C-alpha positions as CSV (number, residue, x, y, z in Angstrom):
1,M,-17.2,53.4,73.8
2,R,-20.9,53.5,73.1
3,F,-22.2,56.9,71.9
4,A,-25.1,58.6,70.2
5,K,-25.0,60.7,67.0
6,E,-28.2,62.7,66.8
7,G,-29.6,66.0,65.8
8,R,-27.3,68.2,63.8
9,A,-24.4,65.7,64.4
10,K,-26.0,63.3,61.9
11,Y,-24.6,65.5,59.2
12,I,-21.0,65.0,60.4
13,S,-19.2,62.8,57.9
14,H,-17.3,59.7,58.9
15,L,-13.9,61.3,58.5
16,D,-14.9,64.5,60.4
17,L,-16.4,62.3,63.1
18,M,-13.0,60.5,63.5
19,H,-11.2,63.9,63.8
20,T,-13.9,65.2,66.2
21,M,-13.4,62.2,68.5
22,Q,-9.7,62.5,68.5
23,R,-9.8,66.2,69.3
24,A,-12.3,65.7,72.1
25,M,-10.1,62.9,73.6
26,A,-7.1,65.2,73.4
27,R,-8.9,68.0,75.2
28,C,-9.9,65.6,77.9
29,Q,-6.2,64.4,78.2
30,M,-7.1,60.8,77.5
31,P,-3.8,58.9,76.9
32,L,-4.6,57.6,73.4
33,W,-2.2,55.0,71.9
34,F,-0.6,56.0,68.6
35,T,0.7,53.8,65.9
36,E,4.4,53.7,65.3
37,G,6.3,54.4,62.1
38,F,6.5,57.3,59.7
39,N,2.8,58.2,59.7
40,Q,1.9,58.0,63.3
41,H,-1.8,58.4,64.2
42,A,-4.2,57.5,67.0
43,Y,-5.9,54.1,66.8
44,V,-9.6,55.1,66.6
45,S,-12.2,53.1,64.8
46,V,-16.0,53.4,64.4
47,A,-17.9,50.1,64.0
48,L,-20.5,50.2,61.2
49,P,-20.2,53.9,60.4
50,L,-23.5,55.6,59.8
51,S,-24.1,57.2,56.4
52,T,-24.1,60.9,56.5
53,G,-27.6,62.1,57.4
54,Y,-28.4,59.0,59.5
55,S,-28.7,59.3,63.3
56,G,-28.1,56.6,65.9
57,E,-28.1,55.9,69.6
58,Y,-26.2,52.6,69.6
59,E,-22.8,53.6,68.0
60,F,-19.5,52.2,68.9
61,L,-16.0,53.6,68.9
62,D,-13.0,51.3,69.4
63,F,-9.7,52.9,70.6
64,N,-6.6,52.0,72.5
65,L,-5.2,53.8,75.6
66,L,-1.6,53.8,76.9
67,S,-3.1,52.9,80.3
68,E,-5.4,50.0,81.0
69,N,-7.6,52.1,83.2
70,V,-10.2,54.4,81.7
71,P,-9.9,57.9,83.2
72,I,-12.4,58.7,86.0
73,N,-15.4,60.7,84.7
74,A,-14.3,60.1,81.1
75,V,-17.9,60.0,79.9
76,E,-18.8,63.3,81.6
77,A,-15.5,64.9,80.4
78,L,-16.2,63.9,76.7
79,N,-19.8,65.1,76.8
80,A,-18.6,68.5,78.1
81,V,-16.5,69.0,74.9
82,F,-18.5,67.1,72.3
83,P,-20.4,69.2,69.7
84,E,-24.2,69.3,69.8
85,G,-25.7,65.9,69.0
86,L,-22.8,63.8,70.0
87,R,-23.1,62.0,73.4
88,A,-20.9,59.5,75.1
89,I,-23.0,56.8,76.9
90,E,-20.5,54.4,78.4
91,I,-16.8,53.5,78.1
92,Y,-15.5,50.0,79.0
93,P,-12.5,47.8,78.2
94,L,-12.9,44.8,75.9
95,A,-11.2,42.7,78.5
96,D,-14.3,43.1,80.7
97,G,-16.3,40.7,78.5
98,G,-17.1,43.0,75.6
99,M,-17.9,41.5,72.2
100,P,-15.4,42.0,69.4
101,L,-16.6,44.1,66.5
102,R,-16.5,41.2,64.2
103,D,-19.5,39.7,66.1
104,I,-21.9,42.4,64.8
105,A,-24.5,40.7,62.6
106,W,-27.7,42.8,62.7
107,S,-28.7,46.4,63.1
108,K,-32.1,47.7,64.2
109,Y,-33.4,50.9,62.6
110,R,-36.3,53.2,62.9
111,I,-37.4,54.6,59.5
112,T,-39.7,57.6,59.5
113,W,-41.6,58.2,56.2
114,S,-43.2,61.5,55.5
115,F,-45.7,62.6,52.8
116,A,-46.6,65.9,51.4
117,D,-50.3,65.5,51.7
118,G,-50.6,63.2,54.7
119,V,-50.4,59.4,54.9
120,P,-52.3,57.6,52.1
121,A,-55.1,55.6,53.6
122,D,-53.9,52.1,52.5
123,F,-50.1,52.8,52.6
124,A,-49.4,50.8,55.8
125,E,-51.6,47.9,54.8
126,N,-49.8,47.5,51.4
127,V,-46.3,48.0,52.8
128,N,-47.0,45.3,55.4
129,K,-48.2,43.0,52.6
130,L,-45.1,43.7,50.6
131,F,-42.6,42.8,53.3
132,A,-44.7,39.8,54.4
133,Q,-43.9,38.1,51.1
134,P,-41.1,35.5,51.2
135,T,-39.3,37.1,48.3
136,V,-38.8,40.8,47.6
137,E,-36.0,41.2,45.1
138,I,-34.0,44.4,44.8
139,V,-30.8,45.4,43.1
140,K,-28.2,45.7,45.8
141,R,-25.2,48.0,45.1
142,S,-21.7,47.5,46.6
143,K,-18.1,48.2,45.7
144,R,-18.1,45.0,43.7
145,G,-21.0,46.1,41.5
146,E,-24.7,45.3,41.4
147,K,-26.4,42.1,42.4
148,T,-30.1,41.1,42.6
149,V,-30.9,39.8,46.1
150,N,-33.9,38.8,48.1
151,M,-34.0,41.5,50.7
152,R,-36.3,39.4,52.9
153,E,-33.4,37.1,53.6
154,L,-31.5,40.2,54.9
155,M,-34.4,41.3,57.3
156,N,-35.1,39.9,60.7
157,G,-38.3,41.5,61.9
158,F,-40.5,44.4,60.6
159,A,-43.2,46.5,62.4
160,L,-45.1,49.5,61.2
161,T,-47.0,52.2,63.0
162,E,-48.6,55.6,62.1
163,Q,-47.6,58.5,64.3
164,D,-48.3,62.2,64.0
165,G,-49.0,62.1,60.3
166,Q,-46.0,60.0,59.5
167,V,-45.4,56.2,59.1
168,V,-42.7,54.8,61.4
169,A,-41.1,51.4,60.7
170,E,-38.8,49.4,62.9
171,V,-36.7,46.9,61.0
172,V,-33.7,44.7,61.8
173,T,-31.4,44.4,58.8
174,A,-28.2,42.4,58.1
175,A,-25.0,44.1,59.2
176,G,-21.3,43.0,58.8
177,N,-20.1,41.6,55.6
178,N,-23.5,41.1,54.1
179,N,-25.1,44.3,55.3
180,M,-28.2,45.9,53.9
181,S,-28.9,49.6,54.3
182,P,-32.5,50.5,55.6
183,E,-32.7,52.7,52.5
184,Y,-33.5,49.6,50.5
185,L,-36.9,49.4,52.2
186,T,-37.7,52.9,50.8
187,R,-36.4,51.9,47.4
188,A,-38.5,48.7,47.5
189,I,-41.6,50.7,48.2
190,A,-40.8,53.0,45.2
191,Q,-40.2,49.9,43.0
192,Y,-43.2,47.7,44.0
193,L,-45.7,50.3,45.2
194,P,-45.1,53.3,42.8
195,Q,-48.5,54.7,43.6
196,Y,-47.1,56.2,46.8
197,E,-44.8,59.1,46.8
198,I,-42.7,59.4,50.0
199,S,-41.5,63.0,50.3
200,S,-38.8,62.3,52.9
201,A,-37.3,59.4,54.9
202,A,-35.3,59.6,58.1
203,Y,-33.1,56.7,59.4
204,H,-32.1,56.2,63.0
205,R,-30.2,53.2,64.4
206,L,-31.6,51.8,67.6
207,C,-29.4,48.9,68.4
208,V,-26.9,46.3,67.0
209,Y,-26.8,42.6,67.7
210,N,-24.7,39.5,67.2
211,D,-25.9,36.5,65.2
212,K,-27.8,35.3,68.3
213,M,-29.7,38.5,68.5
214,Q,-28.0,39.5,71.7
215,A,-27.5,43.3,72.0
216,F,-23.9,44.1,71.2
217,R,-21.7,45.2,74.0
């Protein structure tokens, strides 16, 4: 299922999102498949879970049903019981040619940077220069520890515009095993362009792709 997580729903944690999805499906009487054994639970999995506080319009939920047929009007039924900000977009079986989750390689984000006293006159110019360089090193944190990486190798496209007193960037970053959070762009600006003070940053996922830059489905 492709769904959107926007507005107030962006503050729902990953664990609470899983519970919300299961409760909504139960209310719609969708025949979810449960694992067997002592600790039985519904098989429900979110691909590339968003960090709490992020929004997205291209999110995916993988689940199994006891029946091969998706219930009629399932999208409408789920949207009728979802909390504000969650929205089902489409439900389809993987057997209909859908890509497996392991094929996800890139994510496209919109980053909105705000400033307390308006956008600095040369901010966009200098940020464009920064990310036009072949090497922009940052310390990337993971469960395995810290590692210095060239974030430009984990980016595939970058565009910047100024809108309504804010700066909006669209960037494609690596996903999957070698993923890079869009927050690292904000951190890189703080590291390499410390003269600018960003008061807030908002992150919204627009799309996900496979390694051939085909929109995931």
